[in-house]
DRENBALUM-762443 format. One record per residue (C-alpha): z, y, x. Coordinates in Angstrom, 3 decimals, decimal comma, always signed. Layout:
REM residues N
torvo w->Z	v->Y	u->X
...
REM end
This chain:
REM residues 450
torvo w->+0,000	v->+0,000	u->+0,000
torvo w->-0,776	v->+3,526	u->+1,162
torvo w->+1,966	v->+6,033	u->+1,822
torvo w->+3,315	v->+7,649	u->-1,318
torvo w->+5,908	v->+10,362	u->-1,806
torvo w->+8,920	v->+9,581	u->-3,985
torvo w->+8,071	v->+10,559	u->-7,572
torvo w->+9,968	v->+8,062	u->-9,733
torvo w->+11,699	v->+9,356	u->-12,851
torvo w->+12,972	v->+5,993	u->-14,055
torvo w->+14,144	v->+2,875	u->-12,174
torvo w->+11,486	v->+0,758	u->-13,898
torvo w->+8,777	v->+2,824	u->-12,184
torvo w->+10,346	v->+2,098	u->-8,816
torvo w->+10,699	v->-1,596	u->-9,631
torvo w->+7,006	v->-1,729	u->-10,534
torvo w->+6,026	v->-0,375	u->-7,125
torvo w->+8,416	v->-2,766	u->-5,396
torvo w->+6,667	v->-5,630	u->-7,170
torvo w->+3,258	v->-4,135	u->-6,356
torvo w->+4,206	v->-4,022	u->-2,678
torvo w->+5,017	v->-7,733	u->-2,824
torvo w->+8,459	v->-7,306	u->-1,256
torvo w->+11,925	v->-8,396	u->-2,321
torvo w->+14,462	v->-5,620	u->-2,748
torvo w->+17,681	v->-6,329	u->-4,658
torvo w->+18,435	v->-3,751	u->-7,352
torvo w->+21,808	v->-3,811	u->-9,075
torvo w->+22,405	v->-1,981	u->-12,334
torvo w->+26,119	v->-1,813	u->-11,473
torvo w->+27,562	v->+0,039	u->-8,468
torvo w->+31,081	v->-1,369	u->-8,743
torvo w->+30,767	v->-3,482	u->-5,590
torvo w->+30,342	v->-0,290	u->-3,538
torvo w->+33,790	v->+0,783	u->-4,707
torvo w->+35,556	v->-2,412	u->-3,627
torvo w->+37,792	v->-2,529	u->-0,560
torvo w->+36,969	v->-4,662	u->+2,478
torvo w->+39,096	v->-5,901	u->+5,375
torvo w->+37,934	v->-5,086	u->+8,882
torvo w->+39,901	v->-6,105	u->+11,990
torvo w->+42,955	v->-6,512	u->+9,757
torvo w->+42,608	v->-3,000	u->+8,293
torvo w->+41,707	v->-2,403	u->+4,657
torvo w->+38,844	v->+0,011	u->+4,019
torvo w->+38,962	v->+1,796	u->+0,643
torvo w->+35,305	v->+1,050	u->-0,192
torvo w->+32,047	v->-0,298	u->+1,233
torvo w->+30,281	v->+3,028	u->+1,763
torvo w->+29,783	v->+4,397	u->+5,270
torvo w->+28,642	v->+7,614	u->+6,900
torvo w->+26,203	v->+6,859	u->+9,713
torvo w->+26,542	v->+8,477	u->+13,166
torvo w->+24,257	v->+11,469	u->+12,622
torvo w->+24,091	v->+13,865	u->+15,558
torvo w->+24,582	v->+17,501	u->+14,604
torvo w->+23,836	v->+18,897	u->+18,069
torvo w->+26,533	v->+21,462	u->+17,363
torvo w->+29,136	v->+20,838	u->+20,033
torvo w->+29,962	v->+23,321	u->+22,769
torvo w->+28,099	v->+23,408	u->+26,059
torvo w->+31,194	v->+21,768	u->+27,573
torvo w->+30,880	v->+18,815	u->+25,153
torvo w->+33,702	v->+19,653	u->+22,745
torvo w->+33,191	v->+19,679	u->+18,970
torvo w->+32,126	v->+23,106	u->+17,716
torvo w->+32,758	v->+24,981	u->+14,497
torvo w->+29,915	v->+23,255	u->+12,650
torvo w->+31,068	v->+19,852	u->+13,951
torvo w->+34,435	v->+20,417	u->+12,294
torvo w->+32,738	v->+21,537	u->+9,087
torvo w->+30,527	v->+18,438	u->+8,895
torvo w->+33,255	v->+15,887	u->+9,455
torvo w->+35,710	v->+17,594	u->+7,149
torvo w->+33,038	v->+17,411	u->+4,430
torvo w->+32,237	v->+13,784	u->+5,275
torvo w->+35,886	v->+12,745	u->+5,065
torvo w->+36,485	v->+14,727	u->+1,876
torvo w->+33,441	v->+12,983	u->+0,393
torvo w->+35,207	v->+9,660	u->-0,058
torvo w->+33,265	v->+7,186	u->+2,134
torvo w->+35,412	v->+4,310	u->+3,395
torvo w->+33,959	v->+4,306	u->+6,933
torvo w->+33,236	v->+7,412	u->+8,999
torvo w->+31,048	v->+6,555	u->+11,990
torvo w->+31,315	v->+9,586	u->+14,277
torvo w->+28,120	v->+10,555	u->+16,071
torvo w->+27,043	v->+9,755	u->+19,617
torvo w->+29,510	v->+10,930	u->+22,236
torvo w->+28,292	v->+10,792	u->+25,842
torvo w->+30,393	v->+8,923	u->+28,393
torvo w->+29,215	v->+11,200	u->+31,221
torvo w->+27,728	v->+14,666	u->+31,516
torvo w->+24,276	v->+13,478	u->+32,593
torvo w->+24,127	v->+11,094	u->+29,631
torvo w->+23,855	v->+13,873	u->+27,040
torvo w->+20,632	v->+14,098	u->+25,016
torvo w->+20,813	v->+17,826	u->+24,303
torvo w->+22,745	v->+20,909	u->+25,480
torvo w->+25,251	v->+20,601	u->+22,619
torvo w->+25,711	v->+16,835	u->+22,720
torvo w->+29,355	v->+15,774	u->+22,378
torvo w->+30,904	v->+14,580	u->+25,637
torvo w->+34,520	v->+13,423	u->+25,629
torvo w->+36,471	v->+13,974	u->+28,848
torvo w->+40,055	v->+14,765	u->+29,838
torvo w->+39,616	v->+18,548	u->+29,684
torvo w->+38,397	v->+18,621	u->+26,083
torvo w->+40,528	v->+15,820	u->+24,644
torvo w->+42,673	v->+18,358	u->+22,738
torvo w->+39,592	v->+19,580	u->+20,847
torvo w->+38,610	v->+16,021	u->+19,937
torvo w->+42,197	v->+15,440	u->+18,814
torvo w->+41,930	v->+18,477	u->+16,525
torvo w->+38,665	v->+17,106	u->+15,120
torvo w->+40,198	v->+13,708	u->+14,411
torvo w->+43,306	v->+15,261	u->+12,826
torvo w->+41,171	v->+17,524	u->+10,626
torvo w->+39,135	v->+14,508	u->+9,490
torvo w->+42,210	v->+12,552	u->+8,433
torvo w->+43,733	v->+15,615	u->+6,758
torvo w->+40,515	v->+16,202	u->+4,794
torvo w->+40,529	v->+12,597	u->+3,579
torvo w->+44,185	v->+12,799	u->+2,551
torvo w->+43,631	v->+16,000	u->+0,594
torvo w->+41,276	v->+14,135	u->-1,715
torvo w->+42,711	v->+11,862	u->-4,377
torvo w->+39,693	v->+9,535	u->-4,500
torvo w->+41,054	v->+6,803	u->-2,224
torvo w->+44,581	v->+5,592	u->-1,639
torvo w->+43,578	v->+4,346	u->+1,828
torvo w->+42,325	v->+6,537	u->+4,658
torvo w->+38,806	v->+5,968	u->+5,989
torvo w->+38,171	v->+3,695	u->+8,960
torvo w->+36,948	v->+5,753	u->+11,920
torvo w->+34,490	v->+4,781	u->+14,658
torvo w->+33,512	v->+6,886	u->+17,676
torvo w->+30,047	v->+6,090	u->+19,032
torvo w->+29,832	v->+5,962	u->+22,841
torvo w->+26,457	v->+6,498	u->+24,469
torvo w->+24,278	v->+7,351	u->+27,410
torvo w->+20,939	v->+8,826	u->+26,355
torvo w->+18,995	v->+7,135	u->+29,164
torvo w->+15,350	v->+8,228	u->+29,165
torvo w->+16,185	v->+10,832	u->+26,512
torvo w->+18,934	v->+12,513	u->+28,535
torvo w->+18,680	v->+16,231	u->+29,268
torvo w->+21,098	v->+16,788	u->+32,152
torvo w->+20,206	v->+20,407	u->+32,813
torvo w->+18,676	v->+21,516	u->+36,100
torvo w->+19,331	v->+18,336	u->+38,071
torvo w->+16,017	v->+16,405	u->+38,295
torvo w->+17,714	v->+13,492	u->+40,100
torvo w->+19,680	v->+12,766	u->+36,924
torvo w->+16,513	v->+12,150	u->+34,882
torvo w->+16,553	v->+8,367	u->+34,586
torvo w->+14,843	v->+5,534	u->+32,790
torvo w->+15,409	v->+1,772	u->+32,759
torvo w->+11,937	v->+0,216	u->+33,082
torvo w->+8,555	v->+1,895	u->+33,062
torvo w->+7,083	v->+1,866	u->+29,560
torvo w->+3,450	v->+2,768	u->+28,820
torvo w->+4,295	v->+3,550	u->+25,193
torvo w->+7,265	v->+5,839	u->+25,796
torvo w->+6,654	v->+7,328	u->+29,240
torvo w->+3,964	v->+9,791	u->+28,067
torvo w->+6,365	v->+11,351	u->+25,522
torvo w->+9,620	v->+11,237	u->+27,511
torvo w->+8,839	v->+12,618	u->+30,975
torvo w->+7,079	v->+9,972	u->+33,080
torvo w->+8,630	v->+11,400	u->+36,262
torvo w->+12,056	v->+9,956	u->+35,553
torvo w->+13,428	v->+7,715	u->+38,275
torvo w->+14,592	v->+4,136	u->+37,733
torvo w->+18,375	v->+3,921	u->+37,432
torvo w->+19,793	v->+1,485	u->+39,989
torvo w->+21,867	v->-1,623	u->+39,355
torvo w->+24,803	v->-0,084	u->+41,248
torvo w->+24,689	v->+3,022	u->+39,054
torvo w->+24,685	v->+0,865	u->+35,937
torvo w->+27,689	v->-1,115	u->+37,162
torvo w->+29,613	v->+2,108	u->+37,817
torvo w->+28,616	v->+3,418	u->+34,404
torvo w->+30,259	v->+0,421	u->+32,720
torvo w->+33,623	v->+1,820	u->+33,813
torvo w->+32,878	v->+5,197	u->+32,228
torvo w->+32,551	v->+3,506	u->+28,850
torvo w->+36,004	v->+2,043	u->+29,391
torvo w->+37,471	v->+5,432	u->+30,340
torvo w->+36,036	v->+7,037	u->+27,223
torvo w->+37,318	v->+4,173	u->+25,058
torvo w->+40,821	v->+4,760	u->+26,447
torvo w->+40,638	v->+8,404	u->+25,367
torvo w->+39,289	v->+7,449	u->+21,921
torvo w->+42,234	v->+5,088	u->+21,463
torvo w->+44,708	v->+7,797	u->+22,446
torvo w->+43,142	v->+10,230	u->+19,972
torvo w->+43,512	v->+7,702	u->+17,142
torvo w->+40,054	v->+6,282	u->+16,419
torvo w->+40,111	v->+2,770	u->+14,964
torvo w->+37,056	v->+1,614	u->+16,918
torvo w->+34,470	v->+2,559	u->+19,491
torvo w->+30,797	v->+1,752	u->+19,051
torvo w->+28,815	v->+0,722	u->+22,117
torvo w->+25,549	v->+2,350	u->+21,062
torvo w->+22,552	v->+0,069	u->+21,634
torvo w->+19,852	v->+1,551	u->+19,395
torvo w->+16,884	v->+3,942	u->+19,277
torvo w->+15,823	v->+3,290	u->+22,876
torvo w->+18,731	v->+5,102	u->+24,481
torvo w->+20,108	v->+3,484	u->+27,645
torvo w->+21,506	v->+0,188	u->+26,350
torvo w->+18,680	v->-0,250	u->+23,867
torvo w->+16,239	v->+0,182	u->+26,762
torvo w->+18,092	v->-2,417	u->+28,786
torvo w->+17,767	v->-4,961	u->+26,002
torvo w->+13,991	v->-4,591	u->+26,251
torvo w->+13,816	v->-4,452	u->+30,076
torvo w->+11,653	v->-7,571	u->+30,448
torvo w->+9,737	v->-5,992	u->+33,322
torvo w->+12,781	v->-4,706	u->+35,239
torvo w->+13,895	v->-6,493	u->+38,402
torvo w->+17,494	v->-7,059	u->+39,450
torvo w->+20,610	v->-8,157	u->+37,652
torvo w->+20,047	v->-5,950	u->+34,565
torvo w->+16,465	v->-6,937	u->+33,800
torvo w->+14,110	v->-9,834	u->+33,218
torvo w->+16,047	v->-12,682	u->+31,628
torvo w->+17,928	v->-12,451	u->+28,344
torvo w->+21,211	v->-12,885	u->+30,231
torvo w->+20,396	v->-9,990	u->+32,541
torvo w->+19,135	v->-7,674	u->+29,792
torvo w->+22,296	v->-8,146	u->+27,711
torvo w->+24,614	v->-8,001	u->+30,747
torvo w->+25,398	v->-4,266	u->+30,551
torvo w->+26,341	v->-4,331	u->+26,855
torvo w->+28,399	v->-7,522	u->+27,103
torvo w->+30,138	v->-6,392	u->+30,307
torvo w->+31,236	v->-3,166	u->+28,610
torvo w->+32,635	v->-5,114	u->+25,665
torvo w->+34,550	v->-7,438	u->+28,016
torvo w->+35,913	v->-4,554	u->+30,081
torvo w->+37,077	v->-2,591	u->+27,045
torvo w->+38,711	v->-5,648	u->+25,501
torvo w->+40,564	v->-6,269	u->+28,779
torvo w->+41,981	v->-2,735	u->+29,020
torvo w->+42,003	v->-1,053	u->+25,609
torvo w->+43,613	v->-2,160	u->+22,353
torvo w->+40,863	v->-0,798	u->+20,128
torvo w->+38,357	v->-2,374	u->+17,741
torvo w->+34,791	v->-2,710	u->+19,009
torvo w->+31,606	v->-2,047	u->+17,065
torvo w->+27,952	v->-2,081	u->+18,089
torvo w->+25,064	v->-0,174	u->+16,541
torvo w->+22,035	v->-2,147	u->+17,632
torvo w->+18,298	v->-1,880	u->+17,289
torvo w->+17,022	v->-5,161	u->+15,936
torvo w->+13,320	v->-4,276	u->+16,092
torvo w->+11,680	v->-1,641	u->+18,294
torvo w->+8,141	v->-2,009	u->+16,870
torvo w->+6,813	v->-1,695	u->+20,429
torvo w->+4,785	v->-4,703	u->+21,632
torvo w->+6,344	v->-7,271	u->+23,974
torvo w->+7,115	v->-7,040	u->+26,900
torvo w->+7,997	v->-3,379	u->+26,329
torvo w->+9,925	v->-3,800	u->+23,087
torvo w->+12,999	v->-5,654	u->+21,838
torvo w->+12,817	v->-7,895	u->+18,787
torvo w->+9,011	v->-7,854	u->+18,862
torvo w->+6,094	v->-10,116	u->+19,627
torvo w->+2,996	v->-9,204	u->+21,642
torvo w->+1,448	v->-7,552	u->+18,579
torvo w->+4,503	v->-5,438	u->+17,875
torvo w->+5,590	v->-7,470	u->+14,842
torvo w->+9,229	v->-8,550	u->+14,339
torvo w->+10,448	v->-11,498	u->+16,408
torvo w->+14,192	v->-11,757	u->+15,890
torvo w->+14,812	v->-14,710	u->+18,196
torvo w->+16,690	v->-12,639	u->+20,751
torvo w->+18,460	v->-10,263	u->+18,313
torvo w->+19,780	v->-13,333	u->+16,464
torvo w->+20,975	v->-14,789	u->+19,760
torvo w->+22,719	v->-11,529	u->+20,645
torvo w->+24,435	v->-11,437	u->+17,256
torvo w->+25,840	v->-14,898	u->+17,941
torvo w->+27,124	v->-13,758	u->+21,357
torvo w->+28,777	v->-10,708	u->+19,796
torvo w->+30,419	v->-13,011	u->+17,288
torvo w->+31,731	v->-15,223	u->+20,103
torvo w->+33,228	v->-12,158	u->+21,799
torvo w->+35,111	v->-11,235	u->+18,651
torvo w->+32,997	v->-8,267	u->+17,588
torvo w->+33,373	v->-7,944	u->+13,823
torvo w->+31,459	v->-4,755	u->+13,038
torvo w->+27,740	v->-4,280	u->+13,715
torvo w->+25,462	v->-1,554	u->+12,403
torvo w->+21,756	v->-2,463	u->+12,341
torvo w->+18,903	v->-0,033	u->+12,914
torvo w->+15,201	v->-0,298	u->+13,758
torvo w->+12,505	v->+1,797	u->+15,392
torvo w->+12,615	v->+4,839	u->+17,619
torvo w->+13,003	v->+8,322	u->+16,084
torvo w->+11,082	v->+9,808	u->+19,030
torvo w->+8,128	v->+7,432	u->+18,751
torvo w->+7,807	v->+5,606	u->+15,404
torvo w->+10,335	v->+7,245	u->+13,024
torvo w->+9,072	v->+5,571	u->+9,842
torvo w->+10,188	v->+2,151	u->+11,109
torvo w->+13,816	v->+3,176	u->+10,634
torvo w->+13,582	v->+6,288	u->+8,483
torvo w->+11,090	v->+6,117	u->+5,624
torvo w->+10,161	v->+9,686	u->+4,742
torvo w->+8,057	v->+11,786	u->+2,388
torvo w->+6,871	v->+14,146	u->+5,107
torvo w->+7,235	v->+14,770	u->+8,804
torvo w->+5,254	v->+14,864	u->+12,051
torvo w->+2,842	v->+12,235	u->+10,770
torvo w->+2,049	v->+10,286	u->+7,627
torvo w->+2,932	v->+6,618	u->+8,061
torvo w->+0,235	v->+4,027	u->+7,517
torvo w->+2,344	v->+2,161	u->+4,958
torvo w->+4,311	v->+2,833	u->+1,796
torvo w->+7,978	v->+3,823	u->+2,392
torvo w->+9,012	v->+0,869	u->+0,227
torvo w->+7,434	v->-1,447	u->+2,806
torvo w->+9,195	v->+0,319	u->+5,684
torvo w->+12,581	v->+0,083	u->+3,982
torvo w->+12,047	v->-3,520	u->+2,872
torvo w->+11,194	v->-4,628	u->+6,410
torvo w->+14,410	v->-3,159	u->+7,778
torvo w->+16,568	v->-4,584	u->+4,988
torvo w->+15,086	v->-8,066	u->+5,458
torvo w->+15,797	v->-7,833	u->+9,194
torvo w->+19,409	v->-6,989	u->+8,374
torvo w->+19,542	v->-9,955	u->+6,003
torvo w->+18,275	v->-12,311	u->+8,713
torvo w->+20,835	v->-11,077	u->+11,240
torvo w->+23,607	v->-11,481	u->+8,686
torvo w->+22,535	v->-15,110	u->+8,334
torvo w->+22,710	v->-15,497	u->+12,129
torvo w->+26,349	v->-14,331	u->+12,302
torvo w->+27,887	v->-14,411	u->+8,820
torvo w->+31,422	v->-13,653	u->+10,066
torvo w->+30,387	v->-10,236	u->+11,400
torvo w->+30,614	v->-7,333	u->+8,960
torvo w->+27,162	v->-5,752	u->+8,887
torvo w->+26,488	v->-2,147	u->+7,969
torvo w->+23,027	v->-1,820	u->+6,469
torvo w->+20,797	v->+1,214	u->+6,226
torvo w->+17,429	v->+2,292	u->+4,851
torvo w->+18,502	v->+3,754	u->+1,492
torvo w->+17,929	v->+7,513	u->+1,719
torvo w->+14,249	v->+7,566	u->+0,681
torvo w->+15,191	v->+5,937	u->-2,649
torvo w->+17,283	v->+8,992	u->-3,650
torvo w->+19,883	v->+8,069	u->-6,281
torvo w->+18,459	v->+4,560	u->-6,586
torvo w->+19,455	v->+3,923	u->-2,978
torvo w->+22,937	v->+3,197	u->-4,286
torvo w->+21,522	v->+0,521	u->-6,621
torvo w->+19,598	v->-1,150	u->-3,810
torvo w->+22,638	v->-0,969	u->-1,523
torvo w->+24,815	v->-2,561	u->-4,193
torvo w->+22,216	v->-5,269	u->-4,766
torvo w->+22,003	v->-6,069	u->-1,045
torvo w->+25,792	v->-6,426	u->-0,796
torvo w->+25,950	v->-8,541	u->-3,948
torvo w->+23,354	v->-10,927	u->-2,509
torvo w->+25,063	v->-11,148	u->+0,883
torvo w->+22,461	v->-9,294	u->+2,921
torvo w->+25,143	v->-6,965	u->+4,331
torvo w->+28,781	v->-6,029	u->+3,867
torvo w->+28,736	v->-2,231	u->+3,850
torvo w->+26,074	v->+0,358	u->+3,024
torvo w->+25,539	v->+3,200	u->+5,465
torvo w->+23,958	v->+6,564	u->+4,669
torvo w->+22,696	v->+8,933	u->+7,372
torvo w->+20,289	v->+11,706	u->+6,344
torvo w->+21,706	v->+11,315	u->+2,849
torvo w->+25,139	v->+12,288	u->+4,180
torvo w->+23,747	v->+15,473	u->+5,723
torvo w->+22,362	v->+16,496	u->+2,336
torvo w->+25,002	v->+14,922	u->+0,108
torvo w->+28,330	v->+14,462	u->+1,932
torvo w->+30,187	v->+13,636	u->-1,287
torvo w->+27,812	v->+10,903	u->-2,481
torvo w->+30,633	v->+8,336	u->-2,329
torvo w->+32,885	v->+10,489	u->-4,487
torvo w->+30,183	v->+10,743	u->-7,167
torvo w->+29,657	v->+6,979	u->-7,115
torvo w->+33,406	v->+6,418	u->-7,436
torvo w->+34,051	v->+9,027	u->-10,120
torvo w->+30,733	v->+9,159	u->-12,021
torvo w->+29,286	v->+5,722	u->-11,298
torvo w->+26,066	v->+7,200	u->-9,930
torvo w->+24,471	v->+9,502	u->-7,392
torvo w->+22,997	v->+12,753	u->-8,684
torvo w->+19,330	v->+13,354	u->-7,893
torvo w->+19,634	v->+17,116	u->-7,470
torvo w->+22,062	v->+16,521	u->-4,600
torvo w->+20,036	v->+13,817	u->-2,823
torvo w->+18,177	v->+13,997	u->+0,476
torvo w->+14,452	v->+14,626	u->-0,011
torvo w->+13,511	v->+12,942	u->+3,318
torvo w->+11,628	v->+16,024	u->+4,497
torvo w->+12,686	v->+15,316	u->+8,143
torvo w->+13,564	v->+18,958	u->+8,853
torvo w->+17,009	v->+17,867	u->+10,077
torvo w->+15,207	v->+15,854	u->+12,775
torvo w->+12,909	v->+18,755	u->+13,632
torvo w->+15,897	v->+21,014	u->+14,352
torvo w->+17,355	v->+18,371	u->+16,653
torvo w->+14,090	v->+17,941	u->+18,586
torvo w->+14,006	v->+21,688	u->+19,239
torvo w->+17,626	v->+21,624	u->+20,525
torvo w->+18,952	v->+23,403	u->+17,430
torvo w->+22,123	v->+22,757	u->+15,450
torvo w->+21,136	v->+20,422	u->+12,667
torvo w->+22,043	v->+19,671	u->+9,074
torvo w->+20,291	v->+19,647	u->+5,719
torvo w->+17,787	v->+22,499	u->+5,589
torvo w->+17,140	v->+22,058	u->+1,847
torvo w->+20,500	v->+21,207	u->+0,250
torvo w->+22,659	v->+23,215	u->+2,666
torvo w->+20,054	v->+25,927	u->+3,095
torvo w->+22,226	v->+29,035	u->+3,319
torvo w->+23,568	v->+27,721	u->+6,605
torvo w->+20,824	v->+25,525	u->+8,011
torvo w->+17,558	v->+27,150	u->+6,905
torvo w->+18,093	v->+30,119	u->+9,270
torvo w->+19,100	v->+27,708	u->+12,050
torvo w->+15,937	v->+25,666	u->+11,426
torvo w->+13,763	v->+28,792	u->+11,561
torvo w->+15,418	v->+29,952	u->+14,764
torvo w->+15,165	v->+26,553	u->+16,449
torvo w->+11,563	v->+25,769	u->+15,528
torvo w->+10,267	v->+29,352	u->+15,715
torvo w->+7,435	v->+28,406	u->+13,390
torvo w->+6,492	v->+25,347	u->+15,403
torvo w->+6,217	v->+21,760	u->+14,153
torvo w->+6,446	v->+18,479	u->+16,005
torvo w->+3,022	v->+17,399	u->+17,209
torvo w->+1,835	v->+14,202	u->+15,573
torvo w->-0,189	v->+13,360	u->+18,664
torvo w->+3,027	v->+12,757	u->+20,563
torvo w->+4,364	v->+10,203	u->+18,123
torvo w->+3,033	v->+6,781	u->+17,222
torvo w->+1,347	v->+6,388	u->+13,875
torvo w->+1,276	v->+2,632	u->+13,839
torvo w->+3,627	v->-0,322	u->+13,749
REM end
């Protein structure tokens, strides 16, 4: 089916197009399962709705949360979701992806403590849930997408990649095995600080072709972090082992399951770029053996093939397939990985394009065992209190939903402070205009195929 913008006025119209696309997408008429509590690492979450780790690019130049960071997370926590997955936080200065990327270190711990305390206070001030939300801090190194300032020696990549090199500075140097081994310890140091602040868990970010995601696909890299499956998963698994040995904190992983970049340059793909989940399934089983009980699944690369993980109505290019097909592929991948490690609690995604019906599809997926929690990313930017409306009204309201216009991503790509340009326009429309200065992302720099 050709790409089509969302135009459905009744769920039956959407169901007809789902059937026309020849895909299976569960659709529940009842949203009650989203309101049910779930146990995670012995802690009870008030419901099965999650806020995804959406970068706002609104920290200070020193890496501390800024005024808009506080505003976003206070709104998220007041919105009633049972799991708040705090955005990517760099474990070292050179691992930041933009000038305002969060970076937790000893000097700015007090500001992160204030952020955490304000989040919990915002949740307590609402009477929606008796339990406080479960909090995860995502730890990352941006790898080939790092922007370390004026130090060209800090521009690194993992392996050479003919698909990504042309759009992410081909002059980056190959990070060494010794540097990677030293970097493992920086994840541990940041996890220690996260524990002291009060976060329930840290996420070892392994998605969207940032450093660890790149390592998983490093088939062509030599040395102890490339080539074989054991070598390519070494960095991620070593970090998990080191944190477990030193820090009493829950561990989560947000992982790309499918890069949509042909083998040997992609993870979870075959030579034609189609899904091959043999290795992602194997990794899920290893995570299960190591006691990881929370995994968040994503697909694609927002810098290269955004529609694989973020079906949209508009953006830098028009995808060659219907958004229903994009979303269905991702949800079926999540289902298959849930089958590979049923004990792990999986957070699913891919619901924003469906507007208010995204809640019905999320509920249907949980009812049928495809996932355990439903995560919302762009939707949370536009509609931070979506969970509250589901809990109190039994539905999401269309006039508050994300329109998948991708302007929040455009602001980020131009190093601006990002949020919802349409639903939160008094604040973010001027920021979008300032950041983009009338420019748009060039479609020629982004893939238009699977």
